[in-house]
N, C-alpha and C positions, 0 to 999 in steps of 0.2 A: 466624409463625414470630419468633422472639426472634434478635435480631442477635449475639448470641453463637453459634449454631449457622449463621449464614450462612457458608459457604466462604470462604476467602481468593480474592481474586481479584488474578492476578500478569499484567500486560503484559510479555509478553518481547519488549521494545523499548525503546529509548532516544528513538526519534524524538517530537520534540515536538508534532508533527501528530497523530500517534496517539493521545496521550496527551491532547490537548485534545478530540478526538472522542471518545473513551471516556469521559471526565470528562462530555460532554453528555448520555450516558445515566443520570447522577447515582448511578453505582454506587462506592464506595471500592475504591482498587486499590492495589497495589504496581508499582513498575518493575524490571525486571530486564533487564541487558545481557547478550546472548547472542550467541555467534559462528558462523555458519553459512556454509558455503560455497555462495555463490548463484551459480555457474557451472551453466549449464544442461547436463542431460545430451545427448550425442550426438542428434539428430533426437527430441528431447522436444518434445511438444506445448506452446504457450504455458501452456495452461490447465493441464496435467499440471505444468508447470513451477511455477507461483507456487501452486497446492496443496501441491505438495512442498516448497516452501520455508515456507509458513506451518505448518507441521504439524511440519519440521523445528525452527523455532524454536519452538513450541510445547514440542514434546519436550524440546530443550536447557534449558528454564526449567522444566518440569517435573522434570527430573532435579538440580535446585537446590533444589528446596522441598519442604515437605512434601506427602505422597502426596494429601492431600484437599484440596489447593488447587486450584484452577479458574485454568489457565495459559492465556493468548490468546496467538496467535502471528498475526503477519498479514504478506503479502507483496502487492505491487503491481506491474505490468507494462504498459508501453505497447507494443503491438503495431502494425507497419504495415507492410502487405504481406507477413504471416507473419514477420516477422522482430521478436524483442525488441529495444525501444531500453532499453538500461539506464541508470544513471546516466554522463553523459558523462565522459570523462577527464581534460578541461581544455575551456577556453573554446572551442578550435577545434572542436573534437567536439561541444558544447552547440550551437555557431551552424549545424554541417552537420545535425545531428538537427532542429532547428528550419526549415531551409530545406526539410529533406524533409516536414515536418507540415504546412509552409505550405500554405494553401487545399485542405486534403484533410481527409478523416475517417480516424481511428484507434481503435482499439479499449484500450481500459483494461481490467484485468484484474486485480481484488483480491479475495485469498481471505484468510479469517481460520478458526482452526483453535483448537478447544478440547481440552485435555488435562486428564483429570482422573481419579485413581484408576486408571490404566493404560488408560483409555477412550480415545476419540479422534473427534472430530467435524469435518469441515470444510465450509465455505460459501462459495459463488464467486460473486462481483459481477462482471456485465460491463455495460459502459459505451461507447457511440459518442462521440465526441468529435469536433467539426467544427473547425478552426481557421478563422479568416479569411486573405486571404492578406496577407503579411506583407513588407514593405519590406526590403531589406538594412541600412538605418539602423534600423529598429526592432528587428530581431535583433541587430546590434551593441548598442543600447543597452541591449537586455535581459540581454545576457551581460554589459555592464559592471558590472551591479548584483550578480553574483555568483551570483544566486538559481537558474539554473539547475544550477548543479555539483554539488548533492548530490540530484538529483532524477530519477527513472525518465523517461527522453524529455526531458528538459533541461526541465521548464516546472513550474510551481506553480499550478493552478486557482486556490488561495487566496492567490495574489499576484499580482503585477503581469500575469502572462500571463492573468489573468482577462479582459485585455481582447483576447486573441485568440480569443476562445473564441465564435465564431458560433453553435453549436447544440451541447447535450448532452443525449442520451439514454440516461438510466440513473440512476447514483446519484453526487451531488456528493460524499457519503463516501467514496464508492469511490475515484473520480478522487485524491479528496485523501491517502487511504492506509489508510483501516478503515471497509469497508461498515457503518456504522450498523445499517442494517435487519436484514443475516444477523449482524451480531455480537448485536444484542437476542435474536434468536431463539435462537443457543448459548446464552446467560445465561439465558433464560427456560425452554427447552424443554429443554436440554442433555441 
């Protein structure tokens, strides 16, 4: 197929991590900022929440581009004891989240959605992440870096928190913010 017939690919996210990950697939894409209310609905299961947000982001992006464009939206949440741990409000909130994650296994759900010509598809990645036990000094030092402040669950697997992770079962890229296996499926089989 000639390149001129390939659909435009748009990533409805300004996340540097998602841009890096999508680039790993070797596709050319544009980035579009979208605004979506990310608050969970009452009694909404975490998997439904993350899929809903990924689709909402893709739809918001699709509303701003040509109908034939392929728009990808993504969302990632950390879930511990059935509770979604979003981005921390501040340093103290980040430290509290890390204390809860310390020495425990949690779930990371990462959804990616594709919207094109009015049709949509959503894929979900689920990973289990186990933290080693963290000392108060380690948590404080990590919070001092500022890294946890804009990350779901207050940590970045691709950053300094990689040293906290004793075991990962699932998708590294999904924990990072864009599950590449599922994304590639949407692009190839969309």
